[in-house]
Structures are given as structure tokens and as C-alpha cells.
C-alpha atoms as one frame of an Amber mdcrd trajectory, in Angstrom:
protein
   0.000   0.000   0.000   3.002   2.312   0.589   4.021   2.051  -3.083   0.462
   2.745  -4.176   0.215   5.668  -1.806   3.438   7.156  -3.139   2.270   6.830
  -6.750  -1.129   8.307  -5.933   0.466  11.167  -4.036   2.785  12.044  -6.933
  -0.116  11.989  -9.378  -2.268  14.174  -7.181   0.559  16.650  -6.565   0.998
  16.947 -10.322  -2.726  17.447 -10.720  -2.800  20.192  -8.123   0.327  21.827
  -9.528  -1.275  21.832 -12.954  -4.219  23.714 -11.482  -2.058  25.708  -9.054
  -3.755  28.633  -7.479  -7.300  27.546  -8.398  -7.871  24.400  -6.331 -10.404
  23.701  -4.860 -12.334  25.872  -7.316 -11.865  23.169  -9.973 -13.617  20.454
  -7.980 -16.529  19.321 -10.139 -20.104  18.977  -8.983 -21.426  15.413  -8.895
 -24.550  15.658 -11.008 -27.752  13.905  -9.993 -29.348  11.320 -12.226 -30.730
  12.727 -15.453 -33.953  10.804 -14.863 -36.650  13.166 -13.777 -38.629  12.257
 -10.669 -41.722  10.368 -11.749 -44.027  11.976  -9.216 -46.096   8.786  -9.131
 -45.615   8.320  -5.401 -46.116  11.227  -3.055 -44.266  11.539   0.191 -47.418
  11.498   2.221 -48.783   8.438   0.484 -45.653   6.346   0.872 -45.031   7.274
   4.477 -48.465   6.187   5.545 -48.564   3.053   3.401 -45.289   1.472   4.417
 -44.757   0.045   7.917 -42.738   2.086  10.363 -41.884  -0.807  12.634 -38.220
   0.223  12.593 -39.058   3.536  14.278 -41.519   1.878  16.622 -38.945  -0.670
  17.765 -36.311   2.005  18.230 -38.606   3.998  20.509 -39.995   0.994  22.359
 -36.519  -0.379  23.044 -35.973   2.577  25.332 -39.037   1.685  27.360 -39.517
  -0.949  30.011 -42.064  -2.815  27.910 -39.454  -4.187  25.536 -38.638  -7.746
  26.793 -35.165  -7.541  25.210 -34.310  -4.094  26.569 -31.553  -3.429  29.126
 -34.007  -2.901  31.995 -35.608  -6.303  31.422 -32.194  -7.902  31.053 -31.084
  -6.652  34.483 -34.378  -7.748  36.008 -34.067 -11.218  34.451 -30.515 -11.595
  35.768 -31.793 -10.819  39.267 -34.674 -13.217  38.664 -32.298 -15.980  37.627
 -30.351 -15.544  40.871 -33.529 -15.656  42.985 -34.819 -18.613  40.968 -31.659
 -20.657  41.519 -31.796 -19.854  45.236 -35.469 -20.901  45.408 -34.878 -24.142
  43.538 -32.042 -24.958  45.933 -33.540 -23.905  49.274 -37.152 -25.073  48.803
 -36.444 -28.830  48.320 -34.031 -28.754  51.265 -36.548 -27.035  53.571 -39.312
 -29.476  52.598 -37.151 -32.584  52.976 -35.675 -31.730  56.388 -38.840 -29.931
  57.612 -36.872 -26.997  58.947 -38.693 -24.718  61.427 -39.932 -21.458  59.945
 -37.651 -19.104  61.867 -35.052 -16.488  60.984 -33.253 -16.209  58.566 -35.563
 -18.508  56.581 -38.560 -16.295  57.303 -36.859 -13.172  55.948 -35.636 -15.014
  52.850 -39.116 -16.335  52.035 -40.646 -12.883  52.454 -38.144 -11.242  50.106
 -38.492 -14.034  47.559 -42.292 -13.762  47.570 -42.137  -9.996  47.171 -39.833
 -10.384  44.186 -42.042 -12.944  42.407 -45.146 -10.843  43.045 -43.506  -7.862
  41.346 -42.249 -10.160  38.578 -45.786 -11.331  37.795 -46.885  -7.720  37.346
 -43.885  -6.881  35.144 -44.260 -10.001  33.003 -47.942  -9.396  32.360 -47.382
  -5.773  31.306 -44.386  -6.421  29.039 -44.677  -6.385  25.282 -43.789  -9.220
  22.933 -42.482  -9.636  19.409 -44.700 -10.954  16.652 -43.293 -11.285  13.120
 -40.413  -9.014  14.116 -42.701  -6.216  15.393 -42.899  -5.268  19.074 -46.509
  -5.406  20.294 -47.190  -3.026  23.185 -51.005  -2.744  23.098 -52.647  -3.520
  26.447 -55.307  -5.750  24.904 -52.816  -7.827  22.907 -50.532  -8.155  25.932
 -53.422  -9.273  28.134 -54.460 -11.894  25.587 -50.890 -13.117  25.188 -50.156
 -13.495  28.913 -53.571 -14.722  30.061 -52.535 -18.352  30.657 -49.171 -17.623
  32.217 -50.734 -14.923  34.407 -53.249 -17.392  35.869 -50.563 -19.980  36.605
 -48.097 -17.471  38.066 -50.815 -15.813  40.131 -51.968 -19.183  41.488 -48.414
 -20.075  42.570 -47.856 -16.689  44.197 -51.237 -16.717  45.992 -50.629 -20.215
  47.368 -47.152 -19.217  48.464 -48.378 -16.042  50.185 -51.107 -18.084  51.921
 -48.610 -20.634  53.192 -46.319 -17.809  54.293 -49.139 -16.173  56.267 -50.093
 -19.482  57.889 -46.524 -20.159  58.935 -46.175 -16.671  60.384 -49.435 -17.087
  62.319 -48.557 -20.542  63.650 -44.966 -19.697  64.437 -43.669 -22.478  62.174
 -42.394 -24.524  65.092 -42.416 -28.307  65.434 -45.023 -28.452  68.237 -48.308
 -27.612  66.565 -51.909 -28.550  67.210 -53.878 -31.027  65.118 -55.423 -28.204
  63.084 -52.018 -26.601  62.691 -50.656 -29.795  61.189 -53.479 -29.882  58.687
 -52.832 -26.274  57.749 -49.146 -26.954  57.291 -49.970 -29.610  54.736 -51.368
 -26.796  52.619 -48.262 -24.707  53.227 -46.090 -27.570  52.022 -48.205 -27.745
  48.881 -47.792 -23.995  48.343 -44.049 -24.112  48.854 -43.807 -27.144  46.572
 -45.547 -25.154  43.836 -42.616 -22.754  43.901 -40.551 -25.461  42.230 -42.810
 -24.951  39.210 -40.895 -21.713  38.721 -38.308 -23.970  37.114 -40.293 -23.434
  33.924 -39.214 -19.782  34.004 -35.575 -20.718  33.722 -36.083 -21.673  30.065
 -37.284 -18.158  29.202 -34.631 -16.456  31.301 -31.793 -18.568  29.908 -32.880
 -17.802  26.333 -32.627 -14.065  27.060 -29.262 -14.420  28.797 -27.907 -16.558
  25.960 -28.862 -13.846  23.484 -27.087 -11.279  25.665 -23.877 -13.320  26.029
 -23.707 -13.824  22.275 -23.438 -10.057  21.891 -20.678  -9.426  24.427 -18.631
 -12.636  24.793 -16.235 -14.317  22.406 -16.884 -17.884  21.274 -14.278 -19.436
  23.551 -15.622 -17.748  26.684 -19.175 -18.748  25.766 -18.152 -22.386  25.444
 -16.445 -22.327  28.832 -19.536 -20.668  30.327 -21.761 -23.337  28.748 -19.671
 -26.173  30.179 -19.692 -24.533  33.615 -23.476 -24.205  33.414 -23.811 -27.900
  32.565 -21.715 -28.818  35.591 -23.917 -26.647  37.821 -27.071 -28.265  36.390
 -25.670 -31.697  37.249 -24.853 -30.551  40.794 -28.359 -29.120  41.250 -29.997
 -32.291  39.889 -28.078 -34.378  42.431 -29.156 -31.927  45.158 -32.814 -32.399
  44.199 -32.456 -36.207  44.176 -30.758 -36.116  47.574 -33.604 -34.064  49.079
 -36.303 -36.390  47.722 -34.334 -39.482  48.810 -34.079 -38.199  52.388 -37.732
 -37.086  52.441 -38.972 -40.550  51.442 -37.217 -42.068  54.426 -37.659 -39.287
  56.979 -41.362 -38.572  56.378 -42.489 -42.188  56.707 -44.562 -42.099  53.492
 -43.289 -45.602  52.662 -45.155 -47.022  55.667 -42.343 -49.488  56.339 -40.665
 -50.322  59.624 -37.192 -49.824  58.241 -35.726 -47.064  56.078 -32.236 -46.243
  54.933 -31.902 -43.363  57.406 -32.480 -45.733  60.333 -29.851 -48.198  59.131
 -27.049 -45.888  57.972 -27.103 -42.399  59.472 -29.507 -42.292  62.386 -31.823
 -39.445  63.286 -29.543 -38.118  66.002 -26.882 -36.961  63.536 -26.802 -33.316
  62.512 -28.344 -32.054  59.279 -24.997 -31.608  57.553 -24.030 -35.281  57.950
 -27.472 -36.404  56.808 -27.308 -34.169  53.726 -23.802 -35.342  52.771 -24.888
 -38.992  53.010 -27.978 -38.350  50.857 -25.985 -36.344  48.308 -23.351 -39.097
  48.108 -26.088 -41.616  47.302 -27.568 -39.326  44.620 -24.211 -38.802  42.898
 -23.574 -42.565  42.940 -26.897 -43.255  41.194 -26.394 -40.644  38.473 -22.754
 -41.489  37.765 -23.148 -45.256  38.368 -20.564 -45.096  41.126 -20.198 -47.275
  44.238 -22.197 -46.552  47.408 -22.860 -48.475  50.638 -26.437 -47.207  51.194
 -29.142 -49.739  50.305 -32.913 -49.705  49.887 -35.069 -51.253  52.626 -38.669
 -50.884  51.385 -40.577 -50.928  48.059 -40.947 -47.142  47.838 -37.206 -46.639
  48.148 -36.531 -49.309  45.528 -39.032 -47.772  43.071 -37.461 -44.354  43.546
 -34.004 -45.886  43.077 -35.052 -47.399  39.730 -36.535 -44.061  38.570 -33.357
 -42.218  39.532 -31.175 -44.736  37.700 -33.137 -44.229  34.476 -33.225 -40.439
  34.905 -29.518 -40.412  35.704 -28.768 -42.477  32.638 -30.639 -40.077  30.344
 -29.500 -36.846  31.980 -25.936 -38.024  32.485 -25.517 -39.158  28.883 -27.083
 -35.927  27.596 -24.866 -33.704  29.714 -21.743 -35.696  28.940 -22.417 -35.630
  25.182 -23.067 -31.865  25.288 -19.970 -31.328  27.388 -17.900 -33.444  24.988
 -19.241 -31.575  21.955 -18.261 -28.244  23.532 -14.790 -29.562  24.307 -14.360
 -30.769  20.714 -15.416 -27.358  19.368 -12.880 -25.657  21.610 -10.155 -28.046
  20.491 -11.045 -27.518  16.821 -10.931 -23.742  17.276  -7.508 -23.960  18.952
  -6.298 -26.343  16.261  -7.315 -23.926  13.497  -5.625 -21.029  15.301  -2.402
 -22.970  15.860  -2.387 -24.138  12.232  -2.620 -20.547  10.985   0.242 -19.444
  13.232   2.458 -22.395  12.228   1.809 -21.704   8.546   2.671 -18.029   9.047
   5.938 -18.823  10.852   6.901 -21.289   8.133   6.195 -18.726   5.400   8.277
 -16.049   7.120  11.143 -18.488   7.694  11.169 -19.875   4.133  11.210 -16.366
   2.641  14.001 -15.080   4.906  11.934 -12.275   6.413  14.039 -10.247   8.861
  13.710 -11.017  12.548  12.309  -7.604  13.473   9.633  -7.619  10.781   8.803
 -11.264  11.498   8.149 -10.510  15.169   5.986  -7.503  14.269   3.933  -9.607
  11.832   3.425 -12.418  14.337   2.451 -10.006  17.089  -0.206  -8.313  14.953
  -1.584 -11.657  13.749  -1.763 -12.891  17.351  -3.689  -9.799  18.374  -6.127
  -9.942  15.482  -6.725 -13.683  15.582  -7.950 -13.359  19.176 -10.021 -10.195
  18.837 -13.792 -10.287  18.571 -14.916  -8.605  15.353 -18.482  -7.566  14.721
 -20.324  -9.577  12.102 -21.343  -7.938   8.849 -24.350  -8.838   6.747 -22.451
 -10.983   4.224 -21.321 -13.285   7.059 -24.887 -14.019   8.206 -26.300 -16.529
   5.738 -29.685 -16.655   7.482 -30.412 -13.073   6.369 -30.581 -14.296   2.785
 -33.748 -16.186   3.720 -35.606 -12.940   4.498 -37.848 -11.155   2.063 -36.285
  -8.103   0.419 -38.576  -5.698   2.287 -37.803  -7.163   5.715 -34.094  -7.340
   4.916 -34.202  -3.653   3.950 -35.768  -2.821   7.291 -32.996  -4.726   9.065
 -30.331  -2.842   7.110 -32.009   0.491   7.865 -32.309  -0.215  11.580 -28.661
  -1.258  11.797 -27.472   1.850   9.936 -30.049   4.253  11.354 -28.079   5.710
  14.313 -25.047   6.528  12.164 -27.004   7.603   9.099 -29.222   9.984  11.058
 -26.234  11.525  12.820 -26.049  13.655   9.656 -28.505  16.567   9.611 -29.471
  16.027   5.950 -30.403  12.358   6.400 -32.352  13.268   9.518 -34.366  15.757
   7.463 -34.879  13.295   4.608 -36.016  10.643   7.086 -38.547  13.097   8.466
 -39.858  13.715   4.965 -40.154  10.022   4.120 -38.946   7.041   6.143 -39.759
   4.753   3.213 -37.027   6.400   1.150 -34.460   5.685   3.882 -35.437   2.003
   3.919 -35.193   1.785   0.105 -31.878   3.628   0.035 -30.333   1.302   2.621
 -31.087  -1.687   0.380 -28.313  -0.775  -2.095 -26.763   2.500  -0.966 -24.847
   1.475   2.146 -22.240  -1.050   3.172 -20.860  -1.780   6.634 -17.168  -2.623
   7.004 -15.320  -3.876  10.085 -11.725  -2.719  10.566  -9.009  -3.741  12.991
  -6.617  -1.242  14.528  -4.206   0.244  11.944  -6.327  -0.867   8.973  -6.590
   1.747   6.197  -9.970   3.285   5.481  -8.633   5.347   2.566  -5.304   6.856
   1.512  -4.367  10.293   0.268  -4.418  10.877  -3.452  -7.020   8.199  -4.135
 -10.274   8.916  -5.941 -13.059   8.984  -3.380 -15.830   6.462  -3.951 -17.806
   6.641  -0.689 -18.550   8.821   2.283 -17.945   7.290   5.695 -19.604   7.476
   9.094 -17.967   5.888  12.116 -20.446   3.509  13.788 -18.080   2.162  16.468
 -14.528   2.821  17.574 -12.279   5.650  16.431 -10.028   6.508  13.481  -7.129
   8.870  12.916  -7.183  11.230   9.927  -3.838  12.592   8.701  -3.685  15.448
   6.207  -1.165  14.893   3.394   0.784  18.158   3.604   2.670  17.483   0.350
  -0.624  17.612  -1.567  -1.667  21.015  -0.299   1.669  22.524   0.729   1.295
  26.270   0.995  -2.478  26.145   0.624  -3.556  25.328   4.204  -0.944  26.438
   6.682  -3.508  26.727   9.462  -5.011  23.229   9.138  -3.943  20.528  11.688
  -1.823  17.679  10.302  -3.732  14.944  12.194  -7.092  14.614  13.854  -8.939
  11.903  15.825 -12.327  10.909  14.425 -14.807   9.589  16.992 -18.007   7.567
  16.750 -20.786   9.394  14.886 -18.466  11.665  12.867 -18.319  11.703   9.071
 -15.368  11.467   6.674 -15.189  12.440   3.000 -18.733  13.793   2.879 -17.640
  15.856  -0.119 -17.700  12.580  -2.110 -21.502  12.618  -2.070 -21.718  15.974
  -3.839 -18.504  16.326  -5.861 -15.820  14.385  -7.722 -13.517  14.366  -4.745
  -9.905  13.213  -4.320  -8.758  12.344  -0.819  -6.265  14.900   0.513  -5.416
  12.813   3.575  -5.352   9.270   4.934  -7.580   7.618   7.514  -6.456   4.675
   9.662  -8.449   2.808  12.280  -7.110   3.867  15.686  -9.027   1.034  17.359
 -11.199  -1.788  16.126 -14.087  -0.003  14.469 -17.167  -0.397  12.315 -17.705
   1.996   9.414 -20.817   2.872   7.426 -19.986   3.436   3.747 -22.468   5.572
   1.780 -22.421   5.326  -2.001 -22.986   8.662  -3.830 -24.199   6.951  -7.009
 -26.822   4.916  -5.134 -27.837   7.997  -3.161 -28.554  10.006  -6.288 -30.285
   7.120  -8.045 -32.521   6.364  -5.038 -34.146   9.815  -5.138 -35.600   9.391
  -8.647 -39.021   8.173  -7.472 -39.240  10.561  -4.510 -39.749  14.128  -5.824
 -39.465  15.937  -2.502 -36.396  13.948  -1.465 -34.817  14.585  -4.873 -35.383
  18.328  -4.668 -33.988  18.681  -1.128 -30.933  16.463  -1.759 -30.081  18.157
  -5.069 -30.276  21.632  -3.557 -28.208  20.563  -0.551 -25.581  19.090  -2.881
 -25.338  22.283  -4.906 -24.959  24.419  -1.792 -22.332  22.042  -0.404 -20.383
  22.148  -3.700 -20.431  25.956  -3.677 -18.793  25.905  -0.271 -16.138  23.504
  -1.527 -15.133  25.616  -4.507 -15.289  28.864  -2.539 -13.230  27.544   0.379
  -9.781  29.042   0.877 -10.669  32.437  -0.506  -9.711  35.507   1.520  -7.617
  33.520   4.001 -10.345  30.995   4.943  -9.594  27.304   5.602  -9.399  24.898
   2.683 -11.597  21.769   2.483 -10.346  18.375   3.670 -11.880  14.923   3.979
 -12.805  15.782   7.541 -14.019  19.355   7.232 -15.460  21.700   4.627 -15.762
  25.324   5.786 -19.241  26.827   6.295 -21.058  23.445   6.133 -21.829  23.087
   9.841
């Protein structure tokens, strides 16, 4: 690229020298398409006919009704923590029949308060249907009717059992009527385990979130850790049920495994460890000295063996698949590095340059780069209209950071959606990648979507013309580069390099002009803006004013 840059610089210097004293007055206006606007579709008609779900989703995402918004994500993370605690504590409390005293009483009260609020939030949250966020109260009520009844029933039963336990004191010495009431409380607390169904919804949301912020390797490690925790929790549940069968006397037998192996005088910790050891042995088919002593225990043992066989094989196969994927990813990475080292060695590349090359490759091979549309094959399955909406929503924040595109979007959102179908491209750059080089013919305007870039003015191109202009400038997210390309036949007078990993929106001037043909009002506004912008380019530098660059054209703010 250095050789190309040198050649381009020499050619541009010659061009400017040939027109010495008159640049930038010689910059030509980029003419709009010769096709006259058809006038067949009015702005008002199109705007009302086409869906504006992109704008609706953008506004709704900032509200609490969006189930994928940041507020709901934080709430679901808290809910997952409370859910895991409930699914761990509730079976243990039921199996060992712990007295309802502090700190258990405080924990149950806080947990119930949380789930009561969660029911209200869930039943007032919107939902997505065919890619559109539905926030109407009637549609939400119809959607959540069944889940609301189930959740409300669980919460009401749990609050009832909580009130009964508070009234009775929750101690072991209760009256006959108190014992009957506590049977209901056990049923209410057992219903809380049904909240396990929520974990599927919560995990789907969290998985979507981790895909956005974590690299593939970290996600795999997190998945394997989650599988290990699921196995530990499953053994905990089995241990609680196994102890409850023996301790509660539901088997109706004279002997139970607790009487023969641990005794009722031992503390709860020793009893739990013995039960958990038995559960792990059944799931992993390991050795254990605890035996069954009645039909109920034997039936439960058979059920656990089958469940352990299915769950164990499923978890192990999933765990193995994740390990293989990690190994394949590491193998591919190591193969690329070995091939690079071999190439550098066989071609006698100097030691200093070789180390620099390997260091940059190591950095870039490990960095997480944002996906672009061409890498997502599933998007090709969408209809052209829906794919255009996706492209517009992705580009919308950067595109509308420009005052002109904000005005054009106000005139007609449908034009913005149509323009994004062919007029934009999104590129992902690593640090030190070139966006454009000085002396090259400009083909696109650029808006920085993420990251930052460094623009360096090529002094040799404009030596003596712009003594007051800075030689280098940092371009931040939301700023534009080479906007003059949209309205003139522009040649870059500087170079732009990615200062960090960044994502860039490229706007094609040809597609921009062509897209306005069927939109008369858009065509008129864009053409007039382009003419005014070009006048400022050619008049720049007169009477001691600044000259235009890729980053700045005087009097265009």
C-alpha cells in the first residue's frame, strides 16, 4: 500500500500543480441522475402506506415494555439468581422440615415480594410478533392470560402458606389443626418449584445477551460450567427427595435407609452429605454403601437410575461436543500461526519484521470482530422488504447523525429504507487498517459507527495552501469522513487509519442520487443541498479561509 500511496500522491501533486492557485475551485459537482422524478408516489402516500416498525422498535426499546431491553435484562438476571436460590432452598426445607424461623422467614418474604412484582412486570411487558414489538394492552393481556393465571396461582398459594406459617410460628409443636394447615403450606411451597419453567425463558434471554458481548471461547467455557452446575443441582434435588422418602415415613415401612445408615440423632450436615453421596452414585453409576429397605425406596431408586442415565448421557455428550469445538478452534488457530511462521522463515523475512507480523496476527486472531451482513447466511432467507428494514435499523443511528439524512427521514422514512437496500455497506476494521489513503479517488462517504479513526492530512498535496489546518485529527463515533464525495468528484487529501477496532458505514454517492428518482421531494432537497455544499467547496480558501479536507469543509456546519 506504501508504493500505491506514493504513486497516488505524486499523481495528485501533479494534478494540483497543474491547477495551481485555483484548487479547490476546480472540484466538479457530482450531477444527480438525469432521470426526472416520476411523481407517481407522493411523500405522504408512501409514508403512511409502508410500515414504520423500525421507528416503533427504536422507541420501544428505550421503554420498560421491551422484553429484550436493558431494563428487562437486568431484572431477568436478578430473577435468575432468585430462581436458583429458590430451587435450591425449597427442596431442602421441605425434605428436612426446617422450622420457619429467621433467617428462613426473611428469605421467604423477600423471595415472595420479588415474584409478586415479577408477575406484574411479566404481564405488562410487550412481545415480538413477526419481528414487530406489540405493546397494546389488549394484545398483551391476551398473550399473557394463561401464564398470568398460573403465576398468580403459585404466588397466591405461596403467600397463603407464608401467612399461615407466620401465624402458627412455624415450630415443630403444633396442634392437630395446625398440622393440617401446614400440609397446605407444604403444597404452596412445593408449587414454587414450578418456577423452574421460568428458567427456560430467562436462559434464552441471557444466551442472546452473552452472544453479543462474549467471544466464542468464553461462551463455550460458560456453557460447560453451566452444565456442571445443572448436574450438581440435579443431584441436590435427588438427595432431598431421597431423604424425604425415608424421613417422612410415606413408605409405611418399619425400616428405612436413614435408620440403618445415618440415624436421626446426627446433625443435618451429615445427613445431607450422606444423601448427596447416594444421589451422585446413582447418576454417575458409582459405588455406594447405602441400600434400599422398602418398596418405595426401591421404586425411587429405579426411577433415579433411568433419569440419571438419560440426563448423564445428555450432559456428557453436550460437554464433549463443547470440548471438541474448543479443540477444533484452537487447532485452526495454531495451524494458521504455524503456517505463518513457516512462510516467514522460508522467505528469509528479517527477525524484526517477522516478530511484528506475528504479534499483529496474534492480536487480530484473538479479537472479537463484529459480524457484517455478508457473514450471516440466514439473512438471505428474508424477504427483500424485511431485509431492507434490518439494514435500515442497523445503519439508522449513524445515518441519522447527519442533519441532511435526519431531514430526509422526516420527509419520508420509506425512502431511507429503500436507500439502505443498495446505498450502504458496513465494514469492520481492525486497529491500523486503512480506510482510505491520500491521493485516491473517493468512492464513498464514511460514518464511524463504532470505535475511532485517525485522519492525517497529506501536507505534500496542499503545501502552501492550508498552513492553518492541523496535520492529524482523531475521528470519533458518529463523525463523518469524506462527505464531499456525495456531492462532488472528490480526491482524498489525507489518509484515515483505524485507531481502534471499528465499524464503518460506507455511503455510495451513485446509489444515493439514483434512489431519489421516485421521490420528488427527497430529490429536490438532496439536489439543492448538494449544490450548496459544492459551492462551499469551490469557494473555500478564498480571503484567508480554511481549505476543504476529507474531515471538514468550511461553512457546512
